N, C-alpha and C positions, 0 to 999 in steps of 0.2 A: 658595564663591562663590554668591551668591543669583541665582536666575533671575527674570526679570521675571514679574509676576503675569499670569495669563491674563485676557483680556477676557471678558465675559459670553458672547459668541458663540463664542469659542475654548473656553470651558469646556463649552458646550453640545455642540459637535462632539466634544470629548474624551470626554464622558460617552456620547455616541452611539456612538463607536468602541469604548468599553468594552462597551456593551450588544451591539454587533455581534460582538465577540470572544466573548462569553459565549454568544450564540445560535449562532455557528459551532461552538463546542465542543459545545454541547448537541445540535445536529443531527447532527454527526459521530458523537458518542457513541451516539445513538439508532440510527443506521444501522448502525454497527459492531456494537453489541450484538445487533441483529436478525440480521445476517449470521453472527455467531458462533453464535447459537442455532440457526439453520437448518443451518449446516455440521455442527454437532455432532449434531443430530437426524436429518438426512437421510443424512449420509455418515460420521458418527463421525470427523470431521476437526476440526482447529483452524484458526483464521484464519492463524496464522503458517505452518502447513503449506501452506495454499492459496497464500499469498504467495510462499513459496519455490518452489513448483511453477510459479507464474505467471512468476517471474523466469527460471527455467530454460526454460520454454516459449518465452519471447521471445529466448532465446540458445541456439539449437540446437547451436552449436559448444562450448557449455559455459561455465561460470563458475568462477573460483576461489572458495573459501569466503569470502575477504576481500571479493571483489567482491559476493557475495550480501549479506554483512552491511552493506556500504556502501550498496547499493541500498535495502535494507530498513531501514537505520538501527538495526540491532540488533547485539549482540555476536557474535563468532565462535562463542562457546560455545553460544549459542542455535541458531545455524545447524547446528552439528555434530550435535547431538542429532536434529534434524529430518532431516538428510541421512542419518544412520545408519539411522533408521527407514525412510525411503524406500528406501534400498539393501536393507535386510532384506526389504522387501516386493516387490522387483524393479521399483520405479518409477523409480529413479535409479541411476546408477553413477558411480564415481570413475575417472577416466582420468589416468594420469601425464602431466605436462607435460614435453615434450621439453626436455632441457637443464636441468631443475630437479627434482632427485630429491625435494625436500621438498614440492613443490606438486602438487596434483591439480586437475583440472577436474571439475566435477560436471555431468552431463548426464541428461536424462530418457531412460529406455529407451523403446522403441516402446510397451510396455505403459503406461508412465508418461504418454507423450504422449496416448494414447487415453483413459486415465482422466481426465487433466486436461482434455482437450477436452470431455468429457462434463460434468464438474463446472463448467467455465467457462461453458458454455452455460446451465446451470441458474442459476449465479450471476448472469449477465447478466439473465435473466428475473426473478430476485429484485429486482435493482436497479431494473429497469423497473417492477416492481410497487410497490416501496417509494416510488419517486419519481413515481408516476403522478398525484399531485396537481399536478404542474408540467406546463404545456404547453410546446410547442417554443420559444415566445417567452421564457418564464421561464428555460428551460434555457440558451438561447443568451445571454441577458442575464447570467445568473449565471456562466456559463463565461467570458465576456468580462471581467467584473469580477474574478473570481478569478485569471484570467491576468494582469491588470494588477497586482493585489496581489502575486502571486508574482514577477513581474518586478521590481517595486519592492523587494521583500524580497531578491531575489538581488543586485540592484545595491548594496544597502546592506551586503553582507557584506564 
């Protein structure tokens, strides 16, 4: 089935949306690369490790491995290796789920909470520095537009 041809104005908007998508990818990639570099250099950490600890910090009652992988949109296998390492270092622990012998909840230990709090504070300062070229009006405007985009994408699922 043939779709109707786009008008000149529609083609222009279509091309602009493609440019926007590419610019969003580029900006996100540049920020992520810098955060990865700083985490590695300052703490000898990876971004996935930071993300897992962040998810656990927001869920003090603990999360199942599958919940962590869903939140971070990665496989259970990726999460297992990170949680194993965090457990070895005394930063996280696995707790049996009552009534489900196969499932464990993962929680940060007090040591893990303290370490993550320190790293999260530094991370926030890095983000502030990286985005320092944007004033509060820029930030508010971009947040509003990205929220609107996210809502539209969620509705389209």
